[in-house]
C-alpha positions as CSV (number, residue, x, y, z in Angstrom):
1,X,-9.3,26.6,1.3
2,X,-12.5,26.6,3.4
3,X,-15.4,29.0,3.7
4,X,-15.0,31.4,6.6
5,X,-18.3,30.3,8.1
6,X,-17.0,26.8,8.5
7,X,-13.7,27.8,10.0
8,X,-14.6,27.7,13.7
9,X,-16.2,24.2,13.8
10,X,-13.4,22.8,11.6
11,X,-10.7,24.3,13.8
12,X,-12.3,23.2,17.0
13,X,-12.6,19.6,15.8
14,X,-9.0,19.6,14.6
15,X,-7.6,21.2,17.7
16,X,-9.3,18.5,19.8
17,X,-7.3,15.8,18.1
18,X,-3.9,17.6,18.0
19,X,-0.8,16.1,19.6
20,X,1.2,18.3,21.9
21,X,3.3,20.9,20.0
22,X,1.5,20.4,16.8
23,X,-0.9,23.1,15.5
24,X,-3.1,24.6,12.8
25,X,-2.5,27.7,10.8
26,X,-5.4,29.8,9.4
27,X,-4.2,32.2,6.6
28,X,-5.7,34.7,4.2
29,X,-6.0,34.1,0.5
30,X,-2.7,36.0,0.0
31,X,-1.2,34.3,3.0
32,X,0.1,37.7,4.3
33,X,-1.8,37.4,7.6
34,X,-2.2,34.2,9.7
35,X,-3.2,32.8,13.1
36,X,-1.5,29.7,14.4
37,X,-3.1,27.6,17.1
38,X,-0.6,25.2,18.8
39,X,-1.4,22.7,21.6
40,X,1.0,23.1,24.5
41,X,-0.6,20.6,26.9
42,X,-3.8,18.7,27.4
43,X,-6.0,21.7,28.2
44,X,-4.1,24.8,26.9
45,X,-3.4,26.1,23.4
46,X,-1.1,28.9,22.3
47,X,-2.4,31.4,19.8
48,X,0.1,33.4,17.7
49,X,-1.3,36.3,15.6
50,X,0.6,37.6,12.7
51,X,-1.4,40.3,10.8
52,X,-3.0,43.5,11.9
53,X,-1.7,42.7,15.4
54,X,1.3,40.6,16.3
55,X,0.8,38.8,19.6
56,X,1.2,35.5,21.4
57,X,-1.0,34.3,24.3
58,X,-2.3,31.1,25.9
59,X,-5.9,30.3,26.3
60,X,-7.8,27.3,27.8
61,X,-9.3,25.1,25.1
62,X,-12.8,25.6,26.5
63,X,-12.5,29.4,25.7
64,X,-11.1,28.8,22.2
65,X,-14.5,29.2,20.4
66,X,-15.2,32.6,21.8
67,X,-11.6,33.7,21.1
68,X,-11.8,32.4,17.5
69,X,-14.8,34.5,16.8
70,X,-13.0,37.6,17.9
71,X,-9.8,36.7,16.0
72,X,-11.6,36.0,12.8
73,X,-13.4,39.4,12.9
74,X,-10.2,41.3,13.6
75,X,-7.7,39.5,11.4
76,X,-9.9,38.5,8.4
77,X,-12.6,41.2,8.3
78,X,-13.3,41.0,4.5
79,X,-12.2,37.4,3.8
80,X,-14.7,34.8,2.5
81,X,-12.3,31.9,2.3
82,X,-9.2,31.0,4.3
83,X,-6.4,28.6,4.0
84,X,-6.2,25.9,6.7
85,X,-3.0,23.9,7.2
86,X,-1.2,21.9,9.8
87,X,2.1,22.9,11.4
88,X,4.6,20.8,13.2
89,X,7.2,21.3,15.9
90,X,9.8,22.7,13.6
91,X,7.9,25.8,12.3
């Protein structure tokens, strides 16, 4: 678990070193809502939301920081800490 204020810098550094089709999952304390960020090529990541809104979309890695701010406010409005885990091709 990490502090919600450290989530964006931590995720950005981990996404930069991800292999293609591997990803990171950010989940609430109860793990009932989560966001998965998966690398699909060298410059693009796929974001999957499962929580208040269920959606999938692709975004350029350069725009990920701004997108993360929006996502964290929408999906984890009252969270102070989040779970951070890695996901592989199978999941």
